N, C-alpha and C positions, 0 to 999 in steps of 0.2 A: 441536107440546110436548110430547106423549108419549114422545117419544123421550130429549128434554131431560131431565122429570121422571125418567122410567127411569136415565138417567145419573146425575142427583144422588142417585139412592137407591140406586145401586150400592155395598157395602159395599167395594168394591175404591176405589172413588173415595170415600169419606169417608173411608177411611184413611188412603189416600194424602194428599190434603188434609192432614187432621191430622198426619201425620207432616212434611210440609213446614211446616207453621205453625210446629211443635218445632222444625224445624232452622231456620229464622227468629227464633227467639228465640233460638235458642241463640247463633246467626253475629251476631245484633246485639247480644248482651252482651259478643260478644268485640270486637265495632266499638267498645263505649263505651268498653271498655280497653285503645284502641288508644294513649293516652299509656303505659302499659305493656308497649309492644308488646317491649321488649327481652327484657324480663325472661319475658313468657308465649312467646315464640320461644324460649329458651332449654328455658322446663319443656317444652313441646311435643317438643323436641328429644331432650330428656332419657329423657322417657317412650315414646318411639318407639325409642328405642335400648333402653331397660328392656326393650319389649313384644319387640323381636327376640328379645334374650338371652332372654327367659320361652318365646318360641316355638318357640326352637332347642332348649332343653332339654326340652322336653314331651315325653310319648310319644307320640306322636302319628305316623300316617303322613308321611314323609318330604316327599313331594307337597305335601298339604295344607301343611306347617310352610312350604318353599318358595315358595308361592302368597301366602301372607299377609307373606313376610318382602319379596320382591320388591315387594309394592305399600306397603312402607312405605316402602321405599329411592324408590320412585317419589314417594311422598307423604312425604319425613318430617317434617313440619312438626304435619298431620292424620292420618299413617299410623295409630300410637300409638292417637289417641283414635278413630277409625274401627275398629278390632282391638277396643277394649275393648268398641265399640257391640255393632259385631256379628260379631267373629270371632270363633274356637275351634268346637269340636262340642261345646261343652257343652250339655247342658239344662236347661231351666229350673228353678232353687234348688226348687220346689211340686212343678212334676211330677215331678222326679226322689225326692224324698221318698216321694210319694202312690204312685208309679208301684213303687218297691222296697219300700213295707210291704204293698202288695197282693201282689207277687211271693211275698215273705217268709211273707206267708199262705197262698199255692197251695202252696208249697213245702213247710211243715210237714205235710202232708196226702199230700202225692201221693208214691205208691213205684213201683220195679219189679221188677217180676216176674221173680227172679232165675233161673228155669229159662227165661222164655225167653230171656234174656239166656244163659244159658250153651248151651242148645241151638244160639245162631246161633254162637257161637264155636267149636265142634265142627264147625259147618259150613264157617263160610269165618271166619277169623281178622281176613281186613282189613275184610272186612265188621263185623264185631262193634269193631272199633276206630272206624267212623265211627258207629255205633249210641252206643256206649261213650262219646262226644265229644258229642253231641246231650243224653243224659241229663246227663251230668255238668255241661256247662256251659250246657244250656238247662234242663237239670229237667224236661223231658220222654219219661216212658218210651219205650221200643217194646210193639206189640202182636202178637200173633196175633189169631183169631176177627175176621176184620175181612173184608167182601167190597170190593170196590173197581170205580168204573166210571172210564174216563179219558174225557173230551168234547173231540174234539179242537177243535171250534168253538163259540163262543158260544151260536149259534141252538140244539146239541143239550140244552147246559146248561142252557138259559131253558125248554126241554122237560120236561125232568127236574126243575126245580126247582119249576114250576108244579103237577106234577104230585105232588110230597113234601108242599109244603106244604099241599094241598088234604087231608091224611093225620092233619095237626098233632092233637093230642089235649091235649099239656101244655102246651108252652112254644116257642117259635120265638124264635132270637135270629138279629140281622142285623147284620152289622160291615164295612163299606164304605169306599172310600176316596171314589169317586165314586159321589150319587144324583140322575139327573137326570129330569126327566118325561118320560114318551113311553110307548113301547107296552110295554117292558121293566118299567115303574118303577110304570107305572098299571094294569099288570096285577094284579103283585106287591101292591100297595096294596092292592085291592077284593079278594083274598083275605086281606090281614090284615086288613083292616077286617070281614070275616066271621069270622074266628077269636076274635077279639076278641071279639064278640056269643055267640061258644060257650063264653066262658070261658077260652080262651087266652090266656098269659101271653106277650105279644111285644112286643118290646124290639129298636129302631134304633141302633144308633150309628152317626155319619159324621165324617168329616174336616173340617175348618173350609174347610181350604184348598183340598181337594179338589171341594168341592161351594160353593167361593166365588161361580162363576161361575154354577150352576145353582139354586143354589136359593134362597128368599130368605131374612132374616138369622134372621128367627123363624120356619125352617120347624118346629123342632121342639115348639114350642107347638100349631104345626097338629096335628100328630102325636099331642102327648099328649089333647089334644082330642077325637081320635077315638078315644080310649082304647089309644092304642099309648105306651107308653115310651119315650120319645124322649131320647136326649142327642149333644150337639156336642165332639167331641174338639179338646182343644186350641185354644181358641176365639182367634182374632187380634185381636190388640188394638192400635189403634191409637196406636204407645208408639217414640220416635224409637231406645230400646234392645230393639224387640222379639226375640224369640227365635222365630222361627216355622219353623225349618228340621225339628224333628221332630213329623213327621206320621205319622198312622194310616194306611200303605196296607195293611195287610190286609186280604184279600176271606173272612169266614167268616158262613158260614149254618149253625147249627144246630137239627135240630128232632125235639123229644124226647128229645136227647140219644142217640136213636137213627143220626141220620142228618148227615152233614156234608160240607158242600162247601167247598173255596177252588181258588186260582188267579189268572189274570191278569184274570178279566174281573169286573169295576164291574159297575152296576146302570142303565146305557145304552143306548139304541139303538144306536151307533157297536158298542159289543161282539157285536152280534147282528144287525148289517149292515141293520138297518132304518134306518140313517142315514147317508150314507158324508159321511167326514171327509179321509180318506188312500188313498182305491180299497179295496180289501178288505180288511176287519179281521180277523187271523189272532190267535187265542187260544186259551187251552184252560184245561181243566178238571179236577179228579178229585173224586169224589162215595165216601165210607166209609158203607159200614152197621156197625155193629160196636163192639167196644172200645175202636179207637182215635179212636172220636167223642170220646170222654173227655176227650185232650187238647185240643180245637176247646172243648168246650164250658167248660174251664179257660179256656181264653186269652180267651174273650169275657168271663167272671165275674171275671177278673182286671182287666181294663179297667173292665168295670162299675163293679164296687164301688170301683174305687181314690179318689172321691171322693163314698163312700157313711157315713154316721155310721151305719149302721148295717148293716151287712156280709151279704149274702144268706149262707146256709148250701150250701155247692155240693153237698152231697151230695145237699138235696132235686131235684137235677136229673140226677142218673147212677140208670140203670135197674140193675136189678140183674144180677150176674154171669150169673143162668142163664137170662135170655133170649137172651143170645148165645152160649152152648154147642153151641147147632143148628148156629152161623155155621161153615162150612168156611174153612178157613185159608189165604188165598190170601198165601205169602210173611209177611214180615215189613212190619210199616208203621208208622212213625215221623212222625205230624204233630211240627211245631215250631215254637217263635216265637224271633224276636231281636228286642232290646232296646237302642235305645243309652244306656239308664241301666247297664247294667252290666260296660260297658268291656269286653265282648267280643264279637269280630267273627263272630257266629256264622254268620253268611249267607255271608261271605266265605271264613272257614274251611271252611265243609261242601263249596262249592264246591273249595274247594283240594285237599281230602280227595277228592272225587270222582275229578278229575284223578289224584292222583298213585298213587290204588287201580287206574287204568286198565294192562292188559298188551296190548289190542287197541283198543279206541276210547273217545273221549270224543265226541259229540256235544252242544252247547250253543246255547238260542236265547234269545235278548234282544233286548229293541226299543235297549239302547244300551249300548254297547262304550265305557265312560266309565273304563279300571281302574286300578290302580294299578300300580306296579312289581312287586311280590310276586308278583299273579296274571298278568302278562302273559310275570315268568322262567316263574311254575309251566307255563302253555301254552306259551311257547317250549321249554323244556327236553324238556314229552311228545312234543312231536314230533318235536324231535332224537333223540329215545329210538325214537323206531320208531312211535310210537302215533299211530292216527290220528285226530287233532283237525281237529273240525268246530264253524265257528259260524256262526251263519244268524241277519241281522239284516234289520231292514227294504229298501228300494229305496226307497220312498215316507218320509220322514219328520215327524213331529209335531212336532217342534222344530230348526229346522235350525240352530241355533248347535251345540247335543250332536248331530247329524249328524255336520256338519265333526271334530265331537271323536273319533269311534266311526271314519269314514274315517281319520282321521289315524292310527289305531293297525294299521292295516291292514298296513302295509307290512313293519313289521319282524316279525310274526306269520308271514307269506305268505314272507319270507325264511329263517325258521326250519322254514318244511314247513307251518305249520297252515295250512288251506282255509277261505275267507271264503265265503259265499253271501248274497246278498242277494234277498229277496224279491219278484220284479216284481210280481204285482198288488198289493203295496199295503202296509201297516204289518202288522208284526210284532210282538203285545205278549205274546206266550207267554214265562215265564220255564221252561226246561226243562234238565235234563241227564239222559243216559244213559250209561250205562259200558258196557263188555262182557258185556249181555243179560243184567247182574244187576242191577242200581241203577239208580235215579230218581231225580229231584226233579219236583216237579211245584210250584208257591207262587206268590209275588207277587217275591221276588228280583230285582230285576233286577242286571246287571254291569256297577254303576257306584256313583261312592262313596256318592250317596243313600242306596241300598236298602244298602249293607255297612256307612256310619256316624251315620247322621243317620235312617233311619226307623225303624218299627216295624214289623217284615214278618214272613211265616210263609209256612211250606212243608209238604209231604209227603216223606219218606225211603221209597220202596220199597226192599225188597231180594227178589229172586226172584216179584214180584206179576207178576201179568199187567199191568198197569200199565206195568212194564216194557217188556215187547213193544211193546205198542201205543202206547209215548211213539216206538219207534224208529221202527215200522211209521211213523206222521204223518210220522215226521220225514226218513223217504227220501222219501213224496210228496212232500209239501212240497220237497225240494229239486227233484224235476221240474220246480217252476215257478220254480226261483228262477235266480239268476246268478249262476255264479262269479267269484269278481274275480278276476284276475288280476297277476303282479308288472308286468306292463308298462302297464296301466294305470293302477298307483300311480305309475311313472316317470314317467308322459308328463302327472302334473299339474303344471296351469301353474305358476309361480313365485309371482305373488300368493295364490293359494289356499294352497299351502304358510306362506307366511308366515304369513295369515291361520291357518291350521290350527295353527303353531306357537303362535301368540299364543294362542287360544282354549285349548291342550293346556294351557298355564301356570298357567292358572286354574280348569279344569276343573275341579279340588274344592269348588268353590263354586259350583258350575250345580245 
């Protein structure tokens, strides 16, 4: 009986039922109008034709457009209507409006120390181009006076996170895609409660879709009652024309504006291997101390303030410049975020810039390899140019259909000279790039359509920081536990699986 009640109270169940009811009502209306079948039929066909023309002429990724046109062709009567309800990469109007207003507010007060840019240009014009792209298009500056620490596994990040949280004196900001009760979150929560009692401003922001199976619908109220300011990002609504695609996939921790963390690690026990789901969970994170933390602080406050009537004065959360003067420079550090509201694919273009800048090697790690033609071509061309291009993916998947699409891309890449490895002990959730012993990225951006086009993401670009070589060292160590996929393996895939992968690949932009 308890299991039945639990299912009935589950948000996924409730939302699904309500959407099905709306769909039934909608179909009922169409049935009632059956006497006008001919007119309705031609109207719907005309709508599908108009939608197809509209899609073809949109400034979107061609693969994404092709998937929708094929779907409309397969269901010409209702295809256009389906696109109107669920299609496009559009962000909900209210979310876009509020997000852009909040972003504009931040952009008005953020600035780039031009001397740092000039120093980077003198040292490496190619690296300067990358940093300048991020500054001009994501509006986050590059910094010096920042200490960096790389955590190759979630266990290391968790240990450091607990240590730093206990030191908090003014404020703690947490923004995560997934929060799940267990050792990790319960330990963090105990510290947060204690810090609230000490007068620390504690704020938690989590994504509704990411936590839909892990937290109760009103969990933010539970946190608020504990004195923790909490919000849910883009709550899922039980509407037929729902726009649920735009999720907050970022993972950000900021303490007193002096310490910041980001990477692929969420606040759930599988990320620290206290709960086994898909074998050993391989993930990573970085910790920043110093000037560059300011970027992470702004990212969080931008999201926090977007629905606030009275906005925070962001400078109340910025330590004085003098506090960081004694911090030695560890290269150049540039945290950045990517938003679907600005129509600039910063996450993907930053990856492409990294690949194009390589003269020796490019090593990438991603849990999903669901890429568009631009990324595929870039990777293949780099390999054909003699660059050592390697991609590390999981051997044990978390989503079988995404895994099949990932594997469907192997053959073309390997034939072009790209080396593909699968992490045999389990699931790789890391999102890293490292190039030529010079540059690296650690963040939340997967090599897939969702991260590149639909999600809010973040990352940190490093140039000549010790993180660069730490990422490379970890990468080479991980390859020792991985299997290199051969061209023979790709060619030996059975025909039914090839057909299934080909079909799934057509609709991969919608996954």
